[in-house]
N, C-alpha and C positions, 0 to 999 in steps of 0.2 A: 428142481425136478419137474414140478408141474409147469413152470414157465417154459422149460425146454420142450416138453411135450406139446404145449400149445403153440410154440414157435414152429415146430415141425408140422403140426396140423395146418396152421395158417399158411405156411409156405407150400405145402404139398396138396392141399385140398382142391384148389382150382384145377391144376393139371390132371389130378386123378379124376375129377368129375368130367372134364373134357374127354379124357381117354375112355371113360365109361360110356359117355354118349356116343362116341364114335364106334366103339365096339358093339354097343347095342344096335346102332343103326346098321352096321355091317351084318350082324346076326339076323336082323329083320330084312336084309337085302334092300336097304334104302340107299339111294345115291346121296351119301352124306355130304360130299363136297358140293354137289348141285343144290342141295337144300341150304347149305351155308351161304352160297353165292346168292340164291334167291332172297334169303333173309337180309343179306347185306344190301342188295338192290332196294328192297322195300324200306330198309332203314334210311338209306340215302334219299329216297323219294319223300319220306316223311320229313326229313330235315329240310329238304328244298321247299316243301309246302309250309313249314313252320317259320322259316326265316323272315318272310315279309311281315308276319304278325309281330315277331320279336323286334324288328326294326321299328315298326310303328309304335310299339309300346315304349321303347327307349326314346324315340323322338318325342312322344307325348310327355313323358316324364321330364325330358330336357326342356321342353317348351314350358311346362309348369314351373320348373326351377328358374328358367330364364326370365319369365314374366313376373315372378315374385308371388304367384298364386300359391305355390307350395309353402313359402315362408309364412304367408297369412294363415294357411291351414295349420301349419305347425304351431303358430302362436295361439290359434283358437283351441286346439286340442292339447296343447302343452300342459295346462293345469290338470287336465284329466289324466294324462299320461304320468305326470309327476306323482299322482296319488297311487299309481301302481308300480312306482319305481322304474318307469321306462323313460326313454327320451323321445322327443318329438321327431327325431330322425327316423323313427319307425314308420312315419306316415307314408312315405313313398312305397315302402315294402307292403304295407296293408292295402294301399290302392292297387298296386300291381298284382298282388296275390289274388284279388277278386277278379282280375282280368285275365291273367295268364300265369300258370305255374312256372313255365319256363322263364318268362320275363321277371318274375319275382325272384327267381334263383339268382339272376344277375344283380338285382338290388340287394339281395341277402349277402352275396359275395362282397359287395361294397361295404356293407355294415360290418361284416366279419373282418375285412381288412382294416377298417377304421377303429373298431373296438376290440378286436381279437376274438378268436374262436371260443375261448374259455370265459369270456366276459358274460355278464348277465344278458346284455343286449344281444350278443352273438348267439347265446343259447335260445333266447326267446325268438330271434329271427329264424333260427333253424327249426324250431317247433312250428312256427307259422307256415 
């Protein structure tokens, strides 16, 4: 019974919220479609501004991996990570997290693909 109700709420909540926003905007005599388009344009402009930084971060991590520097760093911090039941594969995620949240999301996705979303490493990467 409870799961059926929660299924209905989870399926219906987003469309209901969208409808409420549209109705409230119409009630306040706001150009809802125009505001939506302006928001979409701003979002697109934000993506265009962020892409060069993401590419630079992925190239930098690739260069660290290709040069062997990342493996050296992983060997150095490996014993420390082992004490916390982590793997040294978390090093790229920790480095990119301090530089860019969006870039670290890509590294986190790689960790989740390698270890699985329900693994300890996958959960720790998600929390980082």
